[in-house]
All heavy atoms as a GROMACS GRO file, in nm:
protein
  576
    1MET      N    1  -1.633  -3.810   4.172
    1MET     CA    2  -1.583  -3.687   4.230
    1MET      C    3  -1.456  -3.641   4.158
    1MET      O    4  -1.445  -3.525   4.120
    1MET     CB    5  -1.556  -3.712   4.378
    1MET     CG    6  -1.501  -3.595   4.451
    1MET     SD    7  -1.632  -3.479   4.484
    1MET     CE    8  -1.545  -3.358   4.575
    2ILE      N    9  -1.361  -3.732   4.140
    2ILE     CA   10  -1.236  -3.699   4.071
    2ILE      C   11  -1.265  -3.670   3.924
    2ILE      O   12  -1.206  -3.580   3.864
    2ILE     CB   13  -1.135  -3.814   4.084
    2ILE    CG1   14  -1.093  -3.835   4.229
    2ILE    CG2   15  -1.013  -3.791   3.997
    2ILE    CD1   16  -1.003  -3.728   4.282
    3GLY      N   17  -1.358  -3.745   3.866
    3GLY     CA   18  -1.394  -3.725   3.726
    3GLY      C   19  -1.453  -3.587   3.703
    3GLY      O   20  -1.423  -3.520   3.603
    4THR      N   21  -1.534  -3.541   3.795
    4THR     CA   22  -1.594  -3.407   3.784
    4THR      C   23  -1.486  -3.300   3.795
    4THR      O   24  -1.487  -3.202   3.718
    4THR     CB   25  -1.700  -3.388   3.895
    4THR    OG1   26  -1.796  -3.492   3.887
    4THR    CG2   27  -1.769  -3.255   3.880
    5LEU      N   28  -1.393  -3.318   3.886
    5LEU     CA   29  -1.284  -3.221   3.902
    5LEU      C   30  -1.196  -3.217   3.777
    5LEU      O   31  -1.155  -3.109   3.732
    5LEU     CB   32  -1.200  -3.254   4.025
    5LEU     CG   33  -1.267  -3.227   4.160
    5LEU    CD1   34  -1.177  -3.278   4.273
    5LEU    CD2   35  -1.295  -3.079   4.177
    6LEU      N   36  -1.168  -3.333   3.722
    6LEU     CA   37  -1.088  -3.338   3.599
    6LEU      C   38  -1.163  -3.274   3.482
    6LEU      O   39  -1.102  -3.207   3.397
    6LEU     CB   40  -1.050  -3.481   3.566
    6LEU     CG   41  -0.945  -3.544   3.657
    6LEU    CD1   42  -0.924  -3.691   3.620
    6LEU    CD2   43  -0.814  -3.468   3.648
    7THR      N   44  -1.294  -3.291   3.477
    7THR     CA   45  -1.374  -3.227   3.372
    7THR      C   46  -1.369  -3.076   3.385
    7THR      O   47  -1.350  -3.003   3.286
    7THR     CB   48  -1.522  -3.276   3.380
    7THR    OG1   49  -1.525  -3.417   3.367
    7THR    CG2   50  -1.605  -3.212   3.270
    8PHE      N   51  -1.387  -3.025   3.507
    8PHE     CA   52  -1.376  -2.881   3.531
    8PHE      C   53  -1.238  -2.829   3.494
    8PHE      O   54  -1.223  -2.720   3.435
    8PHE     CB   55  -1.408  -2.846   3.676
    8PHE     CG   56  -1.554  -2.847   3.708
    8PHE    CD1   57  -1.599  -2.895   3.830
    8PHE    CD2   58  -1.648  -2.800   3.618
    8PHE    CE1   59  -1.733  -2.895   3.863
    8PHE    CE2   60  -1.784  -2.799   3.648
    8PHE     CZ   61  -1.826  -2.848   3.771
    9PHE      N   62  -1.135  -2.905   3.528
    9PHE     CA   63  -0.999  -2.865   3.494
    9PHE      C   64  -0.980  -2.860   3.343
    9PHE      O   65  -0.922  -2.764   3.289
    9PHE     CB   66  -0.899  -2.963   3.556
    9PHE     CG   67  -0.757  -2.936   3.518
    9PHE    CD1   68  -0.689  -2.827   3.572
    9PHE    CD2   69  -0.691  -3.017   3.427
    9PHE    CE1   70  -0.558  -2.802   3.536
    9PHE    CE2   71  -0.560  -2.992   3.390
    9PHE     CZ   72  -0.493  -2.884   3.445
   10ALA      N   73  -1.030  -2.959   3.271
   10ALA     CA   74  -1.016  -2.964   3.125
   10ALA      C   75  -1.092  -2.849   3.060
   10ALA      O   76  -1.041  -2.783   2.968
   10ALA     CB   77  -1.065  -3.098   3.072
   11VAL      N   78  -1.214  -2.825   3.107
   11VAL     CA   79  -1.293  -2.715   3.051
   11VAL      C   80  -1.224  -2.581   3.077
   11VAL      O   81  -1.217  -2.494   2.989
   11VAL     CB   82  -1.437  -2.717   3.107
   11VAL    CG1   83  -1.512  -2.589   3.072
   11VAL    CG2   84  -1.512  -2.837   3.056
   12GLY      N   85  -1.172  -2.562   3.197
   12GLY     CA   86  -1.101  -2.438   3.230
   12GLY      C   87  -0.976  -2.421   3.146
   12GLY      O   88  -0.945  -2.311   3.099
   13LEU      N   89  -0.902  -2.529   3.126
   13LEU     CA   90  -0.780  -2.524   3.046
   13LEU      C   91  -0.812  -2.490   2.900
   13LEU      O   92  -0.746  -2.405   2.839
   13LEU     CB   93  -0.706  -2.657   3.056
   13LEU     CG   94  -0.571  -2.665   2.988
   13LEU    CD1   95  -0.474  -2.568   3.055
   13LEU    CD2   96  -0.518  -2.806   2.995
   14ILE      N   97  -0.914  -2.553   2.845
   14ILE     CA   98  -0.954  -2.525   2.706
   14ILE      C   99  -1.002  -2.381   2.695
   14ILE      O  100  -0.971  -2.311   2.598
   14ILE     CB  101  -1.062  -2.626   2.660
   14ILE    CG1  102  -1.000  -2.764   2.646
   14ILE    CG2  103  -1.127  -2.582   2.530
   14ILE    CD1  104  -1.098  -2.875   2.622
   15THR      N  105  -1.077  -2.332   2.794
   15THR     CA  106  -1.125  -2.195   2.793
   15THR      C  107  -1.008  -2.096   2.794
   15THR      O  108  -1.009  -1.997   2.720
   15THR     CB  109  -1.216  -2.169   2.914
   15THR    OG1  110  -1.325  -2.261   2.909
   15THR    CG2  111  -1.269  -2.027   2.913
   16LEU      N  112  -0.907  -2.123   2.875
   16LEU     CA  113  -0.790  -2.036   2.880
   16LEU      C  114  -0.715  -2.037   2.747
   16LEU      O  115  -0.669  -1.932   2.700
   16LEU     CB  116  -0.697  -2.078   2.993
   16LEU     CG  117  -0.743  -2.042   3.134
   16LEU    CD1  118  -0.647  -2.100   3.238
   16LEU    CD2  119  -0.752  -1.892   3.150
   17LEU      N  120  -0.701  -2.152   2.686
   17LEU     CA  121  -0.632  -2.160   2.557
   17LEU      C  122  -0.709  -2.084   2.448
   17LEU      O  123  -0.650  -2.008   2.370
   17LEU     CB  124  -0.614  -2.306   2.517
   17LEU     CG  125  -0.513  -2.386   2.599
   17LEU    CD1  126  -0.517  -2.533   2.558
   17LEU    CD2  127  -0.374  -2.330   2.580
   18VAL      N  128  -0.840  -2.104   2.443
   18VAL     CA  129  -0.922  -2.035   2.343
   18VAL      C  130  -0.919  -1.885   2.366
   18VAL      O  131  -0.906  -1.806   2.271
   18VAL     CB  132  -1.066  -2.091   2.344
   18VAL    CG1  133  -1.158  -2.005   2.259
   18VAL    CG2  134  -1.068  -2.234   2.294
   19ALA      N  135  -0.930  -1.842   2.490
   19ALA     CA  136  -0.927  -1.699   2.522
   19ALA      C  137  -0.792  -1.639   2.483
   19ALA      O  138  -0.785  -1.528   2.430
   19ALA     CB  139  -0.955  -1.677   2.670
   20GLY      N  140  -0.685  -1.712   2.506
   20GLY     CA  141  -0.552  -1.663   2.468
   20GLY      C  142  -0.539  -1.647   2.317
   20GLY      O  143  -0.484  -1.547   2.269
   21VAL      N  144  -0.590  -1.744   2.242
   21VAL     CA  145  -0.583  -1.735   2.095
   21VAL      C  146  -0.668  -1.618   2.046
   21VAL      O  147  -0.626  -1.539   1.960
   21VAL     CB  148  -0.629  -1.868   2.031
   21VAL    CG1  149  -0.649  -1.853   1.882
   21VAL    CG2  150  -0.528  -1.977   2.061
   22VAL      N  151  -0.790  -1.603   2.098
   22VAL     CA  152  -0.878  -1.494   2.057
   22VAL      C  153  -0.816  -1.360   2.089
   22VAL      O  154  -0.816  -1.267   2.006
   22VAL     CB  155  -1.017  -1.510   2.123
   22VAL    CG1  156  -1.101  -1.384   2.104
   22VAL    CG2  157  -1.090  -1.629   2.065
   23LEU      N  158  -0.761  -1.344   2.208
   23LEU     CA  159  -0.699  -1.217   2.246
   23LEU      C  160  -0.576  -1.187   2.161
   23LEU      O  161  -0.550  -1.070   2.127
   23LEU     CB  162  -0.662  -1.217   2.394
   23LEU     CG  163  -0.781  -1.206   2.490
   23LEU    CD1  164  -0.734  -1.218   2.634
   23LEU    CD2  165  -0.857  -1.077   2.470
   24SER      N  166  -0.501  -1.288   2.123
   24SER     CA  167  -0.385  -1.263   2.038
   24SER      C  168  -0.428  -1.220   1.898
   24SER      O  169  -0.366  -1.132   1.836
   24SER     CB  170  -0.296  -1.386   2.031
   24SER     OG  171  -0.360  -1.489   1.959
   25ILE      N  172  -0.537  -1.277   1.846
   25ILE     CA  173  -0.589  -1.235   1.715
   25ILE      C  174  -0.641  -1.092   1.722
   25ILE      O  175  -0.612  -1.011   1.633
   25ILE     CB  176  -0.699  -1.334   1.668
   25ILE    CG1  177  -0.637  -1.469   1.634
   25ILE    CG2  178  -0.775  -1.278   1.549
   25ILE    CD1  179  -0.737  -1.578   1.606
   26VAL      N  180  -0.714  -1.059   1.827
   26VAL     CA  181  -0.765  -0.922   1.843
   26VAL      C  182  -0.649  -0.824   1.855
   26VAL      O  183  -0.651  -0.716   1.795
   26VAL     CB  184  -0.860  -0.914   1.964
   26VAL    CG1  185  -0.893  -0.770   1.999
   26VAL    CG2  186  -0.988  -0.992   1.937
   27GLY      N  187  -0.548  -0.859   1.930
   27GLY     CA  188  -0.431  -0.772   1.943
   27GLY      C  189  -0.359  -0.752   1.811
   27GLY      O  190  -0.315  -0.641   1.779
   28THR      N  191  -0.348  -0.856   1.733
   28THR     CA  192  -0.285  -0.845   1.601
   28THR      C  193  -0.366  -0.754   1.510
   28THR      O  194  -0.310  -0.670   1.438
   28THR     CB  195  -0.271  -0.984   1.537
   28THR    OG1  196  -0.192  -1.066   1.624
   28THR    CG2  197  -0.205  -0.976   1.401
   29LEU      N  198  -0.498  -0.768   1.511
   29LEU     CA  199  -0.583  -0.682   1.429
   29LEU      C  200  -0.571  -0.535   1.470
   29LEU      O  201  -0.564  -0.446   1.385
   29LEU     CB  202  -0.728  -0.728   1.436
   29LEU     CG  203  -0.760  -0.860   1.368
   29LEU    CD1  204  -0.906  -0.898   1.390
   29LEU    CD2  205  -0.730  -0.852   1.219
   30PHE      N  206  -0.570  -0.508   1.602
   30PHE     CA  207  -0.553  -0.371   1.649
   30PHE      C  208  -0.418  -0.316   1.606
   30PHE      O  209  -0.406  -0.200   1.566
   30PHE     CB  210  -0.567  -0.362   1.802
   30PHE     CG  211  -0.708  -0.345   1.848
   30PHE    CD1  212  -0.759  -0.425   1.948
   30PHE    CD2  213  -0.791  -0.249   1.793
   30PHE    CE1  214  -0.889  -0.410   1.992
   30PHE    CE2  215  -0.921  -0.233   1.835
   30PHE     CZ  216  -0.970  -0.315   1.936
   31SER      N  217  -0.316  -0.397   1.616
   31SER     CA  218  -0.182  -0.354   1.577
   31SER      C  219  -0.176  -0.320   1.429
   31SER      O  220  -0.119  -0.217   1.390
   31SER     CB  221  -0.081  -0.464   1.610
   31SER     OG  222   0.046  -0.430   1.564
   32LEU      N  223  -0.235  -0.405   1.345
   32LEU     CA  224  -0.238  -0.377   1.201
   32LEU      C  225  -0.318  -0.252   1.171
   32LEU      O  226  -0.280  -0.171   1.086
   32LEU     CB  227  -0.296  -0.497   1.127
   32LEU     CG  228  -0.208  -0.621   1.119
   32LEU    CD1  229  -0.286  -0.736   1.057
   32LEU    CD2  230  -0.083  -0.593   1.040
   33THR      N  231  -0.430  -0.234   1.240
   33THR     CA  232  -0.515  -0.117   1.217
   33THR      C  233  -0.442   0.011   1.255
   33THR      O  234  -0.442   0.109   1.179
   33THR     CB  235  -0.645  -0.129   1.298
   33THR    OG1  236  -0.713  -0.248   1.260
   33THR    CG2  237  -0.735  -0.010   1.275
   34PHE      N  238  -0.378   0.013   1.371
   34PHE     CA  239  -0.305   0.132   1.412
   34PHE      C  240  -0.184   0.157   1.324
   34PHE      O  241  -0.150   0.271   1.295
   34PHE     CB  242  -0.263   0.122   1.560
   34PHE     CG  243  -0.377   0.140   1.656
   34PHE    CD1  244  -0.395   0.052   1.760
   34PHE    CD2  245  -0.468   0.243   1.640
   34PHE    CE1  246  -0.500   0.067   1.849
   34PHE    CE2  247  -0.575   0.259   1.727
   34PHE     CZ  248  -0.591   0.171   1.833
   35GLY      N  249  -0.119   0.052   1.279
   35GLY     CA  250  -0.006   0.068   1.188
   35GLY      C  251  -0.048   0.128   1.056
   35GLY      O  252   0.017   0.219   1.003
   36LEU      N  253  -0.160   0.081   1.001
   36LEU     CA  254  -0.212   0.136   0.876
   36LEU      C  255  -0.256   0.281   0.894
   36LEU      O  256  -0.228   0.366   0.808
   36LEU     CB  257  -0.329   0.051   0.826
   36LEU     CG  258  -0.393   0.094   0.694
   36LEU    CD1  259  -0.290   0.087   0.581
   36LEU    CD2  260  -0.514   0.010   0.664
   37ALA      N  261  -0.323   0.311   1.004
   37ALA     CA  262  -0.366   0.448   1.030
   37ALA      C  263  -0.245   0.541   1.045
   37ALA      O  264  -0.245   0.653   0.992
   37ALA     CB  265  -0.452   0.454   1.156
   38PHE      N  266  -0.141   0.496   1.115
   38PHE     CA  267  -0.020   0.576   1.130
   38PHE      C  268   0.045   0.601   0.995
   38PHE      O  269   0.087   0.713   0.965
   38PHE     CB  270   0.078   0.504   1.225
   38PHE     CG  271   0.208   0.577   1.243
   38PHE    CD1  272   0.217   0.681   1.333
   38PHE    CD2  273   0.320   0.542   1.169
   38PHE    CE1  274   0.337   0.748   1.349
   38PHE    CE2  275   0.438   0.609   1.184
   38PHE     CZ  276   0.448   0.712   1.276
   39PHE      N  277   0.053   0.498   0.912
   39PHE     CA  278   0.113   0.511   0.780
   39PHE      C  279   0.036   0.611   0.695
   39PHE      O  280   0.095   0.699   0.631
   39PHE     CB  281   0.118   0.375   0.711
   39PHE     CG  282   0.168   0.380   0.569
   39PHE    CD1  283   0.302   0.399   0.543
   39PHE    CD2  284   0.080   0.368   0.464
   39PHE    CE1  285   0.348   0.406   0.412
   39PHE    CE2  286   0.124   0.373   0.333
   39PHE     CZ  287   0.259   0.393   0.307
   40LEU      N  288  -0.096   0.599   0.692
   40LEU     CA  289  -0.176   0.690   0.611
   40LEU      C  290  -0.170   0.833   0.662
   40LEU      O  291  -0.164   0.927   0.584
   40LEU     CB  292  -0.322   0.642   0.607
   40LEU     CG  293  -0.348   0.514   0.529
   40LEU    CD1  294  -0.493   0.473   0.545
   40LEU    CD2  295  -0.314   0.532   0.383
   41LEU      N  296  -0.170   0.849   0.793
   41LEU     CA  297  -0.173   0.984   0.850
   41LEU      C  298  -0.040   1.056   0.838
   41LEU      O  299  -0.036   1.175   0.808
   41LEU     CB  300  -0.216   0.976   0.997
   41LEU     CG  301  -0.238   1.108   1.069
   41LEU    CD1  302  -0.350   1.187   1.002
   41LEU    CD2  303  -0.274   1.083   1.214
   42PHE      N  304   0.069   0.986   0.859
   42PHE     CA  305   0.198   1.053   0.865
   42PHE      C  306   0.287   1.031   0.743
   42PHE      O  307   0.391   1.097   0.730
   42PHE     CB  308   0.274   1.008   0.990
   42PHE     CG  309   0.207   1.055   1.117
   42PHE    CD1  310   0.142   0.966   1.199
   42PHE    CD2  311   0.208   1.189   1.152
   42PHE    CE1  312   0.079   1.009   1.315
   42PHE    CE2  313   0.146   1.233   1.267
   42PHE     CZ  314   0.081   1.142   1.349
   43LYS      N  315   0.249   0.943   0.654
   43LYS     CA  316   0.329   0.920   0.533
   43LYS      C  317   0.254   0.963   0.407
   43LYS      O  318   0.309   1.030   0.321
   43LYS     CB  319   0.368   0.772   0.520
   43LYS     CG  320   0.445   0.717   0.636
   43LYS     CD  321   0.584   0.770   0.642
   43LYS     CE  322   0.659   0.704   0.758
   43LYS     NZ  323   0.788   0.761   0.781
   44VAL      N  324   0.130   0.923   0.394
   44VAL     CA  325   0.054   0.948   0.272
   44VAL      C  326  -0.011   1.086   0.274
   44VAL      O  327  -0.005   1.160   0.176
   44VAL     CB  328  -0.053   0.838   0.252
   44VAL    CG1  329  -0.141   0.868   0.132
   44VAL    CG2  330   0.016   0.703   0.235
   45ALA      N  331  -0.073   1.123   0.385
   45ALA     CA  332  -0.145   1.250   0.393
   45ALA      C  333  -0.056   1.372   0.365
   45ALA      O  334  -0.099   1.462   0.291
   45ALA     CB  335  -0.214   1.263   0.528
   46PRO      N  336   0.066   1.381   0.418
   46PRO     CA  337   0.149   1.498   0.385
   46PRO      C  338   0.182   1.508   0.236
   46PRO      O  339   0.183   1.618   0.179
   46PRO     CB  340   0.276   1.479   0.468
   46PRO     CG  341   0.236   1.391   0.580
   46PRO     CD  342   0.129   1.302   0.524
   47VAL      N  343   0.205   1.394   0.172
   47VAL     CA  344   0.235   1.396   0.028
   47VAL      C  345   0.113   1.443  -0.050
   47VAL      O  346   0.124   1.525  -0.142
   47VAL     CB  347   0.279   1.256  -0.019
   47VAL    CG1  348   0.294   1.250  -0.169
   47VAL    CG2  349   0.410   1.216   0.048
   48LEU      N  350  -0.006   1.395  -0.012
   48LEU     CA  351  -0.128   1.439  -0.078
   48LEU      C  352  -0.152   1.588  -0.054
   48LEU      O  353  -0.195   1.660  -0.146
   48LEU     CB  354  -0.248   1.359  -0.027
   48LEU     CG  355  -0.254   1.214  -0.071
   48LEU    CD1  356  -0.372   1.144  -0.005
   48LEU    CD2  357  -0.265   1.204  -0.221
   49LEU      N  358  -0.125   1.636   0.065
   49LEU     CA  359  -0.145   1.778   0.096
   49LEU      C  360  -0.052   1.865   0.013
   49LEU      O  361  -0.095   1.966  -0.044
   49LEU     CB  362  -0.122   1.803   0.246
   49LEU     CG  363  -0.137   1.948   0.292
   49LEU    CD1  364  -0.280   1.995   0.271
   49LEU    CD2  365  -0.095   1.961   0.436
   50VAL      N  366   0.074   1.828   0.004
   50VAL     CA  367   0.170   1.905  -0.076
   50VAL      C  368   0.130   1.902  -0.223
   50VAL      O  369   0.134   2.006  -0.292
   50VAL     CB  370   0.314   1.851  -0.056
   50VAL    CG1  371   0.410   1.910  -0.158
   50VAL    CG2  372   0.361   1.879   0.085
   51GLY      N  373   0.086   1.788  -0.273
   51GLY     CA  374   0.041   1.778  -0.412
   51GLY      C  375  -0.081   1.864  -0.437
   51GLY      O  376  -0.091   1.932  -0.539
   52TRP      N  377  -0.177   1.864  -0.344
   52TRP     CA  378  -0.297   1.944  -0.359
   52TRP      C  379  -0.263   2.093  -0.360
   52TRP      O  380  -0.316   2.169  -0.442
   52TRP     CB  381  -0.394   1.911  -0.246
   52TRP     CG  382  -0.522   1.989  -0.252
   52TRP    CD1  383  -0.627   1.967  -0.335
   52TRP    CD2  384  -0.556   2.102  -0.171
   52TRP    NE1  385  -0.725   2.059  -0.309
   52TRP    CE2  386  -0.684   2.143  -0.210
   52TRP    CE3  387  -0.490   2.170  -0.070
   52TRP    CZ2  388  -0.748   2.251  -0.151
   52TRP    CZ3  389  -0.553   2.278  -0.011
   52TRP    CH2  390  -0.681   2.318  -0.051
   53ILE      N  391  -0.173   2.135  -0.271
   53ILE     CA  392  -0.131   2.275  -0.267
   53ILE      C  393  -0.061   2.313  -0.397
   53ILE      O  394  -0.085   2.421  -0.454
   53ILE     CB  395  -0.042   2.302  -0.144
   53ILE    CG1  396  -0.125   2.294  -0.017
   53ILE    CG2  397   0.027   2.437  -0.154
   53ILE    CD1  398  -0.044   2.297   0.111
   54ALA      N  399   0.023   2.225  -0.448
   54ALA     CA  400   0.094   2.253  -0.574
   54ALA      C  401  -0.006   2.267  -0.690
   54ALA      O  402   0.009   2.357  -0.773
   54ALA     CB  403   0.194   2.142  -0.603
   55VAL      N  404  -0.106   2.183  -0.694
   55VAL     CA  405  -0.208   2.192  -0.800
   55VAL      C  406  -0.284   2.323  -0.789
   55VAL      O  407  -0.310   2.390  -0.890
   55VAL     CB  408  -0.303   2.070  -0.795
   55VAL    CG1  409  -0.427   2.092  -0.880
   55VAL    CG2  410  -0.230   1.946  -0.839
   56LYS      N  411  -0.320   2.363  -0.668
   56LYS     CA  412  -0.394   2.487  -0.650
   56LYS      C  413  -0.309   2.607  -0.692
   56LYS      O  414  -0.359   2.700  -0.757
   56LYS     CB  415  -0.439   2.503  -0.504
   56LYS     CG  416  -0.546   2.406  -0.464
   56LYS     CD  417  -0.670   2.427  -0.547
   56LYS     CE  418  -0.774   2.324  -0.519
   56LYS     NZ  419  -0.891   2.335  -0.604
   57ILE      N  420  -0.182   2.607  -0.657
   57ILE     CA  421  -0.093   2.717  -0.697
   57ILE      C  422  -0.078   2.719  -0.849
   57ILE      O  423  -0.083   2.825  -0.912
   57ILE     CB  424   0.044   2.704  -0.626
   57ILE    CG1  425   0.029   2.732  -0.477
   57ILE    CG2  426   0.146   2.797  -0.689
   57ILE    CD1  427   0.153   2.702  -0.396
   58PHE      N  428  -0.062   2.603  -0.910
   58PHE     CA  429  -0.048   2.594  -1.055
   58PHE      C  430  -0.175   2.644  -1.125
   58PHE      O  431  -0.168   2.714  -1.226
   58PHE     CB  432  -0.016   2.450  -1.097
   58PHE     CG  433   0.004   2.432  -1.244
   58PHE    CD1  434   0.119   2.481  -1.305
   58PHE    CD2  435  -0.091   2.369  -1.322
   58PHE    CE1  436   0.138   2.466  -1.441
   58PHE    CE2  437  -0.074   2.353  -1.457
   58PHE     CZ  438   0.042   2.402  -1.517
   59GLU      N  439  -0.292   2.610  -1.070
   59GLU     CA  440  -0.418   2.657  -1.128
   59GLU      C  441  -0.428   2.809  -1.121
   59GLU      O  442  -0.474   2.873  -1.216
   59GLU     CB  443  -0.537   2.594  -1.057
   59GLU     CG  444  -0.568   2.454  -1.100
   59GLU     CD  445  -0.690   2.398  -1.028
   59GLU    OE1  446  -0.745   2.465  -0.938
   59GLU    OE2  447  -0.730   2.286  -1.062
   60LYS      N  448  -0.387   2.867  -1.010
   60LYS     CA  449  -0.393   3.013  -0.997
   60LYS      C  450  -0.297   3.081  -1.093
   60LYS      O  451  -0.328   3.186  -1.149
   60LYS     CB  452  -0.364   3.054  -0.853
   60LYS     CG  453  -0.479   3.034  -0.760
   60LYS     CD  454  -0.456   3.108  -0.630
   60LYS     CE  455  -0.565   3.077  -0.531
   60LYS     NZ  456  -0.678   3.163  -0.544
   61MET      N  457  -0.180   3.025  -1.114
   61MET     CA  458  -0.080   3.086  -1.202
   61MET      C  459  -0.122   3.077  -1.348
   61MET      O  460  -0.094   3.168  -1.426
   61MET     CB  461   0.057   3.020  -1.183
   61MET     CG  462   0.118   3.044  -1.048
   61MET     SD  463   0.270   2.953  -1.032
   61MET     CE  464   0.387   3.085  -1.045
   62THR      N  465  -0.186   2.967  -1.386
   62THR     CA  466  -0.224   2.950  -1.526
   62THR      C  467  -0.366   2.996  -1.554
   62THR      O  468  -0.412   2.987  -1.667
   62THR     CB  469  -0.210   2.802  -1.567
   62THR    OG1  470  -0.297   2.723  -1.484
   62THR    CG2  471  -0.068   2.754  -1.556
   63GLY      N  472  -0.435   3.046  -1.455
   63GLY     CA  473  -0.573   3.091  -1.475
   63GLY      C  474  -0.667   2.976  -1.497
   63GLY      O  475  -0.767   2.990  -1.568
   64GLY      N  476  -0.638   2.861  -1.440
   64GLY     CA  477  -0.723   2.743  -1.456
   64GLY      C  478  -0.854   2.760  -1.382
   64GLY      O  479  -0.882   2.860  -1.318
   65GLY      N  480  -0.936   2.664  -1.392
   65GLY     CA  481  -1.064   2.666  -1.324
   65GLY      C  482  -1.178   2.705  -1.416
   65GLY      O  483  -1.294   2.690  -1.381
   66SER      N  484  -1.148   2.759  -1.534
   66SER     CA  485  -1.255   2.793  -1.628
   66SER      C  486  -1.264   2.683  -1.734
   66SER      O  487  -1.164   2.626  -1.775
   66SER     CB  488  -1.227   2.928  -1.693
   66SER     OG  489  -1.106   2.923  -1.765
   67LEU      N  490  -1.384   2.658  -1.778
   67LEU     CA  491  -1.406   2.554  -1.877
   67LEU      C  492  -1.393   2.611  -2.018
   67LEU      O  493  -1.434   2.724  -2.044
   67LEU     CB  494  -1.545   2.493  -1.860
   67LEU     CG  495  -1.570   2.418  -1.730
   67LEU    CD1  496  -1.717   2.375  -1.721
   67LEU    CD2  497  -1.481   2.298  -1.719
   68SER      N  498  -1.342   2.531  -2.107
   68SER     CA  499  -1.334   2.573  -2.247
   68SER      C  500  -1.472   2.560  -2.311
   68SER      O  501  -1.563   2.499  -2.255
   68SER     CB  502  -1.232   2.487  -2.322
   68SER     OG  503  -1.281   2.355  -2.332
   69ALA      N  504  -1.487   2.617  -2.429
   69ALA     CA  505  -1.615   2.611  -2.499
   69ALA      C  506  -1.652   2.466  -2.532
   69ALA      O  507  -1.769   2.427  -2.522
   69ALA     CB  508  -1.608   2.695  -2.626
   70ALA      N  509  -1.554   2.387  -2.569
   70ALA     CA  510  -1.581   2.246  -2.600
   70ALA      C  511  -1.627   2.170  -2.475
   70ALA      O  512  -1.717   2.086  -2.483
   70ALA     CB  513  -1.455   2.181  -2.659
   71ASP      N  514  -1.565   2.201  -2.362
   71ASP     CA  515  -1.607   2.136  -2.236
   71ASP      C  516  -1.750   2.175  -2.199
   71ASP      O  517  -1.828   2.092  -2.156
   71ASP     CB  518  -1.511   2.173  -2.123
   71ASP     CG  519  -1.375   2.107  -2.137
   71ASP    OD1  520  -1.367   2.004  -2.206
   71ASP    OD2  521  -1.278   2.159  -2.080
   72ARG      N  522  -1.782   2.303  -2.214
   72ARG     CA  523  -1.918   2.349  -2.182
   72ARG      C  524  -2.021   2.282  -2.274
   72ARG      O  525  -2.129   2.244  -2.230
   72ARG     CB  526  -1.926   2.500  -2.196
   72ARG     CG  527  -1.858   2.571  -2.082
   72ARG     CD  528  -1.905   2.714  -2.071
   72ARG     NE  529  -1.842   2.772  -1.954
   72ARG     CZ  530  -1.744   2.861  -1.960
   72ARG    NH1  531  -1.703   2.907  -2.076
   72ARG    NH2  532  -1.692   2.908  -1.849
   73LYS      N  533  -1.986   2.270  -2.401
   73LYS     CA  534  -2.077   2.205  -2.495
   73LYS      C  535  -2.097   2.058  -2.458
   73LYS      O  536  -2.208   2.007  -2.462
   73LYS     CB  537  -2.022   2.218  -2.638
   73LYS     CG  538  -2.112   2.159  -2.743
   73LYS     CD  539  -2.051   2.176  -2.880
   73LYS     CE  540  -2.139   2.107  -2.984
   73LYS     NZ  541  -2.078   2.106  -3.115
   74TRP      N  542  -1.988   1.991  -2.422
   74TRP     CA  543  -1.995   1.850  -2.387
   74TRP      C  544  -2.077   1.830  -2.259
   74TRP      O  545  -2.152   1.735  -2.244
   74TRP     CB  546  -1.854   1.795  -2.368
   74TRP     CG  547  -1.851   1.648  -2.343
   74TRP    CD1  548  -1.864   1.550  -2.436
   74TRP    CD2  549  -1.837   1.583  -2.217
   74TRP    NE1  550  -1.858   1.427  -2.376
   74TRP    CE2  551  -1.842   1.444  -2.241
   74TRP    CE3  552  -1.821   1.626  -2.088
   74TRP    CZ2  553  -1.831   1.351  -2.141
   74TRP    CZ3  554  -1.810   1.533  -1.986
   74TRP    CH2  555  -1.815   1.397  -2.014
   75LEU      N  556  -2.066   1.924  -2.163
   75LEU     CA  557  -2.140   1.914  -2.038
   75LEU      C  558  -2.286   1.957  -2.054
   75LEU      O  559  -2.366   1.936  -1.965
   75LEU     CB  560  -2.072   1.998  -1.930
   75LEU     CG  561  -1.940   1.943  -1.878
   75LEU    CD1  562  -1.871   2.044  -1.788
   75LEU    CD2  563  -1.963   1.813  -1.802
   76GLY      N  564  -2.316   2.024  -2.165
   76GLY     CA  565  -2.454   2.066  -2.188
   76GLY      C  566  -2.488   2.196  -2.119
   76GLY      O  567  -2.604   2.221  -2.086
   77GLU      N  568  -2.388   2.279  -2.092
   77GLU     CA  569  -2.413   2.406  -2.025
   77GLU      C  570  -2.453   2.511  -2.124
   77GLU      O  571  -2.413   2.523  -2.232
   77GLU     CB  572  -2.288   2.452  -1.948
   77GLU     CG  573  -2.259   2.368  -1.828
   77GLU     CD  574  -2.142   2.422  -1.748
   77GLU    OE1  575  -2.088   2.528  -1.780
   77GLU    OE2  576  -2.104   2.356  -1.652
   0.00000   0.00000   0.00000
């Protein structure tokens, strides 16, 4: 009787420890994922957007967007 109770106690204790470790790993992964998403969205994306706008403005000012004769020949157009 006591042996069975001690077995149940040990199994419950091990289950709680394993569940705690698993939940801490899952929490760490979520934290890293949200941190990376925040960094990309609020740090990298604005820089890329400003760079893309600058390239588009530069292309319009220099009349870019048309291919040279050598480029057309190389592409087979």
